[in-house]
N, C-alpha and C positions, 0 to 999 in steps of 0.2 A: 188759285188758292183759296180755300175755305176760310171764312171769318174765324171759325174756331181754331183753325191751325194757326192763323195770324196772330190771334190773341195769345195762344199758348207760347208762340215764338217770342212775342212782346214781353211776356211774363218771364221767360227764361232769360232774355237779355237784361231785363231789369234786375233780377237776382244776381246776374253774373256782375253787373255794374256795382251793386251793393257790396257784394263780397270782396270786389276789388278795392273799394273805398275803405272798408274795414281792415283789409290786409295792409294797405298803404298807411293807414292812421296807426296800426300796430307797429309797423316797421319804424315809423317816425318817432315812436317813443323810446326805442332801443339805442344804444350808442353806436349802432352801425352807421358809417358814413360821417360821423361827427369829426370836427377838427377842433384846434385849440380856440377858436373865436366863438364856439358855441358855448351856451351857458349850461352848466351841469352835465350829467352823463345819462341819466335816465328820466325821461319826460321833461327835461329843461328845454327852453327854447333854442331854436336855431338862429344863428346871427343872420344868415341870408347874404353874407359877403361872398362874392364870387370874383375869381381871378380871370381877367381878359387880356388878350395880346393884340396890340395894334398891328393889323396886316400890314401896314406900310412900313413902320419902323421896327417892329418886332419887340417893341418895349411893353412890359406887362404892367397892368393896373389892377387895383382892387376896387370893385363897384359894390356899393351897398344898396339895399332895396329902396332906400329913401331918396336915391339919386346922387349920393356922395360918390366921389371918385378920388383915388389917391395913388401915386406911384407905388409899385411893389419893390421893396428895397431888399438887398441881400444883407448878410450879417455885418458887412462893413459900411453899410448906409448908403451904398451906390444903387442906382435904379437898375433893375434887371432887365436887360435888352438882349435878345438873341437875333442874330442876323436872319432876316427872312430868307426863305428859300426859294 
């Protein structure tokens, strides 16, 4: 492969990466994929809280980006646990 062709390919990949970053940033500003733990609707911050399920017990927890964890509760205040398959 010639050096010029390799440079052109690297430039093309760089532009593709930049376009992907801009697209991802633009989508993050919209209300798409937001839940009630996120601040605001347009351009507000995302909470980063994620639900996780314990594979052994089937119980669900909410995990924050700072390392906090708490049981996920239903409307009656009971821990949500689904029997593992």
